[in-house]
N, C-alpha and C positions, 0 to 999 in steps of 0.2 A: 606557249608550254603547253601541252598536255599530258599528264599522268597516264602511262599503259599499265605495267603491274609493279607492284610492291610485294618484296618476298621478306619475310620475316623469318627469325629462327630465334628462338630463346628470347624473344622478346615480351616480358610483361607474360599474359597468359599465353602468347603463341607462340607454340615451339618450334611448329614447320607450318607457316601457311604462303601461299602465294594469292593475292588479291587483285583481280584484273579488273578496269574502269575503261569504261565504254566514254564518248561524246557526247557532250549535252547532261542528263541531269543524269547524279548516282546515288542512291539514298542508300545511306547504312542506317539497319536496322537491328533489333536488339532490346533485351528486359534491361534493368536496370544491373552495373556491375558485371557485363557480359565483356566490354572491353570496347566498345564504338571508338571512343575517344583516343585510344592507345594507337588507333591507326593514325589519325592525324598526330600522333606526338611522334609516331616513326614518322610520318612524311616531315615533319618540323627538322629531326633528327638528322634525318638522311640529307635535306634541303640548306642544314646551316650548321650541321656538327655541335648543337648546343642542344643541353635538355631544357624542355621546358616543364615549370612546375613542379622541378626536381633542382636539385643541388646540382647533382655530375650526372653525365649518361649512364655510369654504372647501377644508378638506380632501376634502370629500365630492365637490368638484366634479371631474367626466372632466379626464383630463389634458389632453386635445387642447381643451377650451372654458376658456370665460374664467367661467360662469354656469349656474348650476343652480335647477331649481324641485324643490319637493315639493306636492302638492294633494291634499288628504283628504278625501272628504266620509265623512259620519257621522252618525247619526241617536242622538237624547237625546233623553227622555222625550216622543218619539212627535211629535217634529219634525227635519227632513231639517239640514244645516248643512255646513259647508265653512269648512277653513283653508287657507291659501295661503302659503306662505313662497318667497321672490325670492330668491338670494343669489349677488352676483358676486364678484371676486377682489378686485377695486378700491373699489368702491363699497359692499358687506355688503350689508343685506338685508333685503328691503320686504313686507311682514307684512301678510295681509286677513284677516278673519272675518267669514263674513254665512249667510243662509240658503239654503237651497233650495225653489223650489216649482214643481212642474211645470217641474223641469229649467232654470227662470230663478234668478237670484242675486240678492242684497239685500245689499250689503257692510253691515254691523253698525259693522263698527271696520277703519280702514285707515292704514296710516302714508305710503299715497299720497295719503292727504287730511287727513293734518294729525295722527294718531294717534300715538301715543308707540308704541311695542313693549312696553312695560310696558302700556299700554291694552288691546292686541290680548289678550295673554297672560289679563292679568286676565275680560277678558270670556269667553276659551276656558276658564277658571277655572271662572266663573260656570253656564257652559252643562254642562261636562262633571263638572262635581267634582276634576279632575285636576289635580296639578301633577306641577313634577320631581322631590320627594322621595316622594309617594303611588307615581308610574307606577316608579323606581328600587328602591324598598323593597319594595310591594304589588304594581303591575298589571305588572310587566316582571322576569321572571324570568331575566335576560341568564346567557348561556353561562359557566361555570363561576363567575362572579360569585355568584351568589344562593347559593351553597354557603356563603359568607363568613359569612350568617346563624346559623347554630350557633357559629359563632366568638364571637359577644359584641363587647367593647368600646366603648369610648367614643364611635366612630360609629355603632354600633348601636343606642347606648342613647340617643342623639339623635333618631335615626330613629325607634327607637320613644314615645320623648315626644312627637314631631312626630306620630307615625300618630294614636295615641291622644289626644292633646293633653291630657296630663294637668296640664298649670298652670292651665290655662285651663276650668274646669269649664261656666262659661255658654255658652262659644261648643260645647262638645261636647253640652251640652243643645241648645242651638240646633240642631245638626247633625243628632241623635239626634230632632229633633221632625219637622226636615223627610225625615227617612228615615221617618221611620214614616207622615206625610201622604201619600210617594210610594207607601208600600206600601199604606195604606189606599185610596188612587185606584186601586190596582191590584186590590185585593180588592174591590172593589163592580162590576168587572165580573162577577164571581164568576155571578150570576146570568141574566147575555147568555148566557155559555160555555153555562149547564145548557141554557137552552132550545135553543143551536143544537147541542149534543148528543143530543137528542131530535127534533130534527127529521133529524140525520144517520140516525139510529138507524132513523127511522120508515122512510125512505127506503131503509136495509138489508134490512129486512124485506120492504118489497113487492119489489124486486130478487132477492129470496132465495127469495120464492114463486115467480117467471116461471123461475128456475133449475130449481125443485125440478120443474114441471111439464116442461119441456125434458126432463130427467130422466127420466123417465116414459115419455115419448115415445121416446126413445132405448132404453131399458131394456126397451121392447114390443117394437120392429122388431129388438131383437137377440136377444130370445125365437125370432121368426118366423125371424130368419136361420140361428139353432141347429134349427129342424123343417125351413127348407128342406136344411139341412146333412145330416139325419138321410135327408131321399127321396134325397139327392144320393147317399149312403153306399149306401142298398137298391137305388137304380138300378145304382150300379157292383158290388155284390155279382153283381146277378143278369146284367149284362154280363160278367164273368167267371167267370160258371159257363155261359154261352154260348161265351165263347172258348175255356175247356178242350174243350166238347164238338167246338168246331170243329178244333181242333187233334187231337182225336184221327180226326177223320173226315180231316181231312187226311193225317195220319200213315197211318191206314189205306188211302188208296191209295197211296200211296209203299211201303206195304210188299207190296200185290199188284204195282206193276210190277217191285219187287225181286226176286219169287219166280220172274218169267218170264226176267230178266236172268242168275240165278243157274243155273234149269235150263241155258242155251247153256253157260253157261262151265264146268259141270259134264263135258258132254259134250266139250267140247274138250281141257279139264285130262286124261280117259281116253283119246286118242286121243295127246296129247303123250308120256304116261306110255309106249305099249305100243313107241312108237316111238327112246326111248330105253333101255330094255332089250336090246332085236335089236343095239342099237349096243355096249353091253356086253360083250355076251357073243361079238361081232367081235375086239374086242383084246385081252380077259383071255385068249386060248390060248398065247401064246409069254410068260408073267407071270414065269416062274422065271429062262430064261436072260438077260433085261433085268436082273433085280435080281442077278444075279451079277457083270457087267458093270458096275453103277454102283458096288457094293462096293468093287471092284478099282480105277475111278479114285479113288474116296473115296481108299482109302489113300495111291497115289500122290500126288494134293491134298496131305493132312496132312505127305508129306516133305518137299513145296517149299515150304509156308506156313513151316515151321520154319526151313530154311536160310535163305529170305528173313526170318525176323524174327531170324535170327544178324547175318543183313547188314545189318539194321536197325539193328540195337543198336553195333555196331561205327564205323557210319557216323555216329551220333548220338556215340558217345564221341569219336569222331576230330574233330567238328565244335566239342564242347565244348572239347576241347585247342587247335583253332586259334583259337577265341574268348580263352583264357584268355592264349596267345603274342601276340596283338593286345593285349590290353591290358596284358601285361606291358613290350611293345614302349613302347607309350604312355606306361607309368609310368616308363620309364628315361629316356626322353628327356626327362620331366617334372623327374625329378630331377636329371638333368643340366646342364639350365635352371635349376634352382635351384641349382646347385655355381657355375655362370658368374658369376649375381648374387650369389650370397654371395663369391664372390673378387674380384670388381668392389667390395664395397661394405666389404671387408677392406683393401683397396687405396685407397679413399677415405678412410676413416678412418684410415688410415696417415699420408696425405699432411697432413691435417687436422690430426692431432697432431702432428707436425714443426712446421706454422704456427703451429698457437696455444703450442709451447713456446718456439719463437724468440720470440715476442711476447711471452710472461714474463719468457725471461731479458733481454731488454733494456730492459724497465719494472723490472725486477730490479737490474739494474745502474745505472739511472737514478738510483734510490731506495735502493741500496746493500743490497736485500734478496735474500736469495738461499731462502729456505723461506715458508711459508704462518704458520706461527708467529712468523717474524722480523718477518712484515706486519700481521699481529695486534696484536704487542709495539708495531710503531712506531704503529698508526690509536691504539693508547688514550693513549700518550705524548702525540700529538697534539691529542685530544681533551682530553687536561686540559689541556695550555697553551692550546687554546682558552675553556676557562674562564677562566684567569688571569688572560686577556687583555681578553674582556669585562668582567671583573670591575673591570678597572682603568680602560678606557674607560667604564663608570658613573662608577669616582669621579671621574676628570678632568669627566665632564659634569653631575656637583654641584659642583665646584670652580670650574668653568667659569661657571655659574649663580648661585653667592655671588658670585661677583667681580663678574659683572654687574649683582649687585645694590647691590653696592656702589659698582660706579664709577657707575649712575646716579643714587643719592641723591650722592655726590662733587659730580658736574656740575649737579644743580639747586641743591645749597646753592651752588657757586660762581657760577652765572648769577643765581640771586635775592639773595643776599649775606645768607641767613638759613638757619638749622639747618631742616633737613627733619622733624627728628623734636619740637624743643621751640618753634622758632618764632622762635628770637632771632636777632638780628644776629652777623655772623662779624666779630672782629676785623681778622683776617690770612688774605684771600680768598687769596692768591700759597701759600701752606701747601696750600689746597684742588687747587690746580692741578698741585701736584708731586706730591698724592696721587693724582688723577687719572691722569697721566704712567706714574704708576708701577702702578695696578692695569689701567692699558690691556698695559702691558708683560706684566704677570703672565697676564692673561687671553690673551694672543697665545703667551706659550711653552706655556700650556696647550694653545691648540685645536693647536699643532704637534706636541705632545706624542699630542694626541687623535689627529690625522690619521697620526702614526708608527703609534701600535697599531694603528688602524684598517686600515693598509695590512701589518702583521704579521697579522691576524686572514686578512685576505685573504689571503695566502701561505699561512699555515696550512692555512684550508678547501679552497684548492686539491691541496695537498699529501695533505689527509685524502681526498678525492674522488680522485686518484692510486693511493693507496693498496688504496682499496676497489676498484677498479676492478681493480689486481693481484690481490686476496684471490678476485674474481669468477672472474678467467682462471684461478688457481690451480684450482678448483673445475671448470671446467670441462672444463680438460686431465684431471684425475682421473676425470670422466664420460666424456669420450670413449675414455680408457683401458679403462674398464670395458666400455664396447659395440664395443671391438676384441676385448677378450679371448670376451664372449658370442658373436660373430659367428666367430671360429677353431673355438670349441668345437662353434657348430651346422654348419660347414664339416665336420667330420672325422667326425660323425656321418652328415651326407650322406652322405660318400663310402664309409662302412661299408653304407649300403643299396644303391649304385650295386654295389658288389659281390654281394652279397646276389641283387639283382633279376637279376644277369647269369647265374651259376649257375643259378637256378631255369629260366630263358629257355632254357639248355642242356640240362636235364634234359628239357622239353616238347619240346623239337627232337625228342629221342631216342625219346619214346613215339610222337608221329604217325608219325614215320619207319613203327614197328615195324607200326601200326595200317593203315598203307596198303599194306604189303606184304600184309599178311594179306587185305585186300578185293581186292588183284588177284588173289589165287591162287583166289578164291571164284567168280570171273566172274558177278556179281550180274545181268548180263544175260540171259544164258542161261537162268539159273534162273527169272528171271523170265517169259521167254518159253514156258516148259514148262507155269510154272501157268497161264498164262492159255490156252493150248491143252486144257488138262487141264478146266478151269472149263467151255470151251464143249462139251466132249464128254457131260461129266456133266450140264449143262442140259439137253442134247441129249434125254438118258435120261431123265431128272427131269420132262420137259415129259410125255412118255408116260407116266410113271406117275400123274404130277398129272392128266391126261386121266381115267384109269382114275377118281380120285378123284372128279372135278368129275362124270360120270358118277353115279357113286352117290349125291354128295349132292342132284344133280339128281333123282334118281329118288326118293330120299327126300322131299325138298322137295315134288315134284307130287303124292306120298301126301298129306301132310299138308293140303297144298292141298285136295287130293278132298275128305278129312275134314272141314277148315273149313266148304266150300262147303256140303256136305252137313247141317254143325250150323249154319248159320246157316239153310238152306231152312226148316229143323224151329223155329228159333227165329223165326222170320217169321211162321211157319203159327199157333204158337202165341201169337204178339201178337196176330194176328186174330181168335182164341178170346176172349181174356185182355177185349179192347176192346167185344164183343158184338157186334160187325159183320157184317154179311151182305152179303160180295161183290158182291151184285146190286142193292142197294138203299142203296151209299155216296152214290151223286150225286144222289138223291133229298132223302136226308137233308141231305148238304150246302148244299141251296139253300134248303130250308126254315131252318136254322140263321141263314144269313147274312141272311136277311129280317128275324128276329126282332132280330139283332144291329142292323140299322138304326133300327129303331123305339126301342130303348132309348135309341142316340144324340141323336133327336131330342128325346126325355123329359128327357135329361140336360140340354142345351144349353139348354132352355128354364127349368129350375129352378135354374141358372148365372144366365140373362138377370135372373131374379124375385132372386135372394141380391145382383148386382152392383147394383140398382137401391135397393134395400133399404140395403146396404154405403155408397153415396153419399149417400142421405137420413141415416144414423147420421152419417158425415163432417160433414156440412153442422150439423147438432145440435152435435158438438163443437167445430166451429170456433165454432159462438155462446157455447156455454158458455166455451169457454175466451177469447174477448174480454169477456164479459161478467164473467167471472171476473176479470179485470184492476183490470176499475171497481170491480167489490168490495170488490177488496184495498184499492184507492185509498182507496174509503168508510170500510174496516175502517180504514186507517191516517190517516185525517183523525180519526175517531171515538176512537183511540188516541193522537194530539198533542192534543183535545180534553180526554181524560183525564189527559194529561200536564202540560196547563195547570190543570185543576182541581188538581191533585194540587201542583204548583208554589203555588198561590195557598193553598192547606192549609198548605205548609210557612210560607209569607210571613205567614198569619196566627200561627201557632207563633212566626216569628222577632220578630212584632209585638210580642208577648207580652213574648217577653225583652226586647227593645230597651225597652217600659215599664219593666219591673222595673229593667233599666239605667237608666234615668234616674232613678229613686228610690234609686240607689249612688250616682251620680253626685251626689250632693247632699251626700253624705259628705265625710268629708277626702280630700286628694289622695292620702297612704300608703293611706291604706284602698284607694281606688279604683284604684291601682296594681297593686295586690295582687288585686284581685276581676278585674280585666282581664286581669292574668297569667295567674289560675287559669284562667279561659276559655280564652285565647290557649294553659295547656298542655294543656286538655281536648282542643280541637281540633286540637291538632296532630299529639296522640297518635289519635284519631279517623283523621287522613288516615293517619297511619304504617301504623296497621293495612290501610284498604283500601291504601295503596301496595305496601308490603313481601310478597313472597310468603312469606318466613320470617319470623316477626318476633321477632327478639334480645332487645325489652326489653319489661317487663311496666308500665313506667311513665317518660314525660317530664315533665323540670322545668326552668323558667328561670331562671339564679342571680340574685337579687334585685341586686345590686351590679353583675355585670358583666357581664350578658345572654346570658352564656352556656348555650348548652342542652347538660342533662346527661340522663343516661340510667339507669333501674336495670336492668341485664340479668335475664332469669330464672332465672338458676341463681345466684342471690347478690342480697343486699340492701344490697351497696354501689352507692352513687352515681358514674357517671363520665363523664368527661368524655367528651360524642361524638366530639367532631374526634380525640382521643387513640387511642378505644378504636376505630371503627371502620374499615373499609376504602373507598376511594373511592366503588365501587358503595353502600353503607349511608350514607355523609355526602350521596351526593344525592338518596339518600331522604327522608332526615328533613329534609335542609335544602328540600326543592321542599313535603314536607307542611308545613313552617313558614310556605313561602312562600304555599301557598293557604289556610293556616288563617288567616294576615292577611289576606287579601284576603275570605274569609268574615265574619270575626270586624267588618272594618270596614265590611261592607255593598258592599264595591268588585268584586261578583260580575258587571257587566253583558261585562268586558272585560278579557281574559287576554292575555300573550305567554309562550309559555316557549322555550326557545332551546336545543333540542339535550341535553332531559335525559338521555337514556339511553345517552349517549356512557361512563359509566365503569360501568354495572351490568349486571351479568350476563345470559343472555337469559332467566331465568328471573321476575328481578327487572323485563327489562324489559319482558314481554308483560303481566306483571299491572300493570305501572305505565300502558302505553297503554290498557289493560284500563279502569284507575282514571278517567284523564285522559278518557276517551270519556264515561264515566257523569257526570264530574262536569260535564257541558252542562246537565244540572238543576238544577245550582246557579249555573254561569257561563253566561251568555248566546251568548258566542262565547270560545273558547278557540283562537289563532293558536300553533302547533307546529311549529316546524323539527327535523327529522329527516335523518339522511344512510344509517339503517340501512337504509332500504326498508322498515320494519315502520310499522301503524299504518292500511296505505291502505283495511282493511276496515273501520275505524271511523269513518273519515273522512267528512264530508258534504261536502267540495271539497279538490280538491289541486291545490297549487297547484307545478308543476314548473318549475325554477328549469335552464334549457339555456343551454349555453357555446355562442355564434355563432362565438367563434374566443378567445385567452389576452386580450382587452382589452375584450369585452363580451358580455353576456347577454341571453337573453330568457325570457319566460314563456308554457308553456302550462298548460292547465287537460284531464289526461288525462279525467276522468270525464265530459266535455261530446263529445268525439272517439267 
């Protein structure tokens, strides 16, 4: 059996979705609570008519709807079928099964046409070989539930007995023969598939020859392109040599022009040098007198600079003292403000303290208490009295309740005329009436005593409250007194600081007055004017000296320029000699080289055009090769698929032999058959475990014959241990999945498999190994449906079904591999 399509309408979060399945591995992915497992619930409901993990199928119906539908199309034994199940909240279910031919449906059984639901399910079982027990224990690895396989137990034993049908040997034999017959029919197709393989291989060889011819043409063109590139390289080399000679000629022309220019510059420089020498000789006649005057002016300027520096230092000192005086005044004002504030706080605390003491005295007089110790003693006495009163009230309540019970019994006896305890009639009813009056009087007295005690309790509690209030007020008075003393201490410290600041301020003022007198005596403005006059006179004399130095420098610079110009002329002459260029033939050779350059450019362009044409053809061939390669790859893949089918047929042939041998065994006793099948199952489980586990912890796996619990022998010991107690969650999942796959393989239920999030509890290494194995298992299982939310397994999947939330109440289906 293989699923083709599931159509859901109002099924949990799916309002109207068609989910398409392919052969091999179908990966169902999506975030948590998107509705992945709901697809398996729908398939389970479609194939069994029952609700998985819910009490009734109506719980599958969307909250806002009254009915839902699951319609499954599937292939079994080469024929297409459908199973459709409608279900409403009020009327229950309506079921139909039929064939599908060319998109037309023919109903075989339907509750709408009078069939019973059991008849529809039986027809479905006849077509698929699947029922509820087989699906739950073999075909469907439900999330977390399949792990229970390794724990065994009565339910597991019953399921295994049903799966293998150990108690009905004839039925097993009949089913085995049916499976063998189906497999033999499958094997008979072997020759047709081989013939198809030969045809495909012949077609592949023909196309590969065409590819080789195109490849030869491509190689030839690439060789020609390489030859053209060599010619282009040679042309490029010739052009480079011409360019170099051309540049030499251009340089020679420029050198010739520069020589003429340098000659003119040289003449101009010589004339300027003569003029500068004459000017220097005229200025240098009175140089000694000027130098003496400069030295005298400098000496006077130094004296003026010293006086100004002294004045500047005194001004800076004065400024610092004035700034310090200002800061001290500000600090003094702040301290005085703080003193005022503290004085005000002390007065406030004093007033508050007097007020609180008056309150304490008044309350103390009312309570006849004069100290905190007396108040605490009184409070303790009142609390003890409170306990006595409460105990008394409790006893009175108990007495009232007891007397009320006696009163009730006496009234009933008086009214009914018979004893409430023994039921006999009383002789003197008036006696009970008198007893009733006495009890009523007692109850009334007890109530009055209770009310009086309650009043005393209330008074006691009020007095306790006032005593507690007095103690609290005394604590506050003590606290205020402490705060007042702290403020007084702070105020005294502040007064001392103010006196210190006043003393420092007076000292600063004396220093300021002294500096101001010194500055006044120095007359800073007069000294400053003298310095400026000296500077102007000195600058005037120094400019004359500078002019002499400038003239000397100009003369030296001109001599250097003359030497440099002469040197440049010699270099230019040498450059012409090294280039081997005759000044008279420069222009003629320049024109000849330019013409050769143009011819080389034309030849280069011609070769480039040829190269581009051939490269274009090579590109066409490459595109053709790539296009045909895709077709060839499809052919190769088809051949691989045919070989895989042949391999499957070979494996089926091997299994047929196993099945035929098993038939012989089934004819033996039930006990022998159970042991043989369980041994085969143990072997299959261990084989699957070896494929699943990245790191194998067991060297052997066994099924307990009594409890059906899976047990294992670790590699480091010979002791047999329970898997469920020995391993962690990830390893338990691996062995349980191996168990489920082995069951499917050994029972022949390899057409169709549903696995719900088997990688949840596994680590990354085992997860990757498990997914790789599941992908490989499609060789033995025609169709596997795998749910995962880890985002893994996409590379191995033939079909990806992505469940996406539209909103919190609805989901939809996408197919990422088709986009």
